[in-house]
N, C-alpha and C positions, 0 to 999 in steps of 0.2 A: 504494500500500500504506500502511496506517495504521502509523505508527511508535509503538512503545511505548517511552517514555523515562522515566527512564533504565533501561537493561537491569539486571535483577536476576539476578546470576550465582549459580549453585549448583555446588558441587564434586561431581564424580562420587563415588559411594560406593566406588569402587575407587581413590581417590586416595592411599591409604596404602600404595602399592606401591613405595616408594623414590624418589619424586620425579616420577614420570610422572603429571601431573595434568591433567585436562580439566574445564572448566567449561562449563555451558550455561545458557540462560535459559528455564525452563519457562513463565514468564508471557508472554514474547514468542511462544513456540511456540504456546501456547493461543490467543493473540490473532490470529496471522497464518498459522499453518500452516507456518512456517519456523523451523527450530531453529538458533540461532546457537551456535557452539562456539569455544572459545579455550583456549590454554595458560595455566593459572593462574599460571605463573611469568612470563608476559609479558602482563600486563593491558592494556598499551598496544599490544600487537602485533596482528597480523591476526586477523580473525574469519571463520571458515568458516561459511557459511549453507547448510543442506541442508533438503530437504523432510522432513516428518514421516515419510513412508514410507521415505526413504533413511536417516533416523536410526534408525528401528525395525529396518531391515535390518542396519545397523551393529551395533546392540546384540545382535541375535540372533546375528550372526556372531562377535562377541567372546565371548559367553557359550558358544557352541559350541566355540570355540578353547580357552577355559579348561577345558572339560570333556573336551578331547582328541578331539572328534568331527570336526574339520576340520584 
């Protein structure tokens, strides 16, 4: 797999919810099809890497939960 370095992290648009912050790297996702995710409060902590399909499903699920449909 081609490594995109350094990762350019972007905060979730939902990060202003009292400290629960998620960051992801869209440039890495576009280049590799893998979406890296991390806790913005732990920049040196673990990185979860999921497929773009899994990430899309996560976003859909979270949006549905926020709308009270799941």
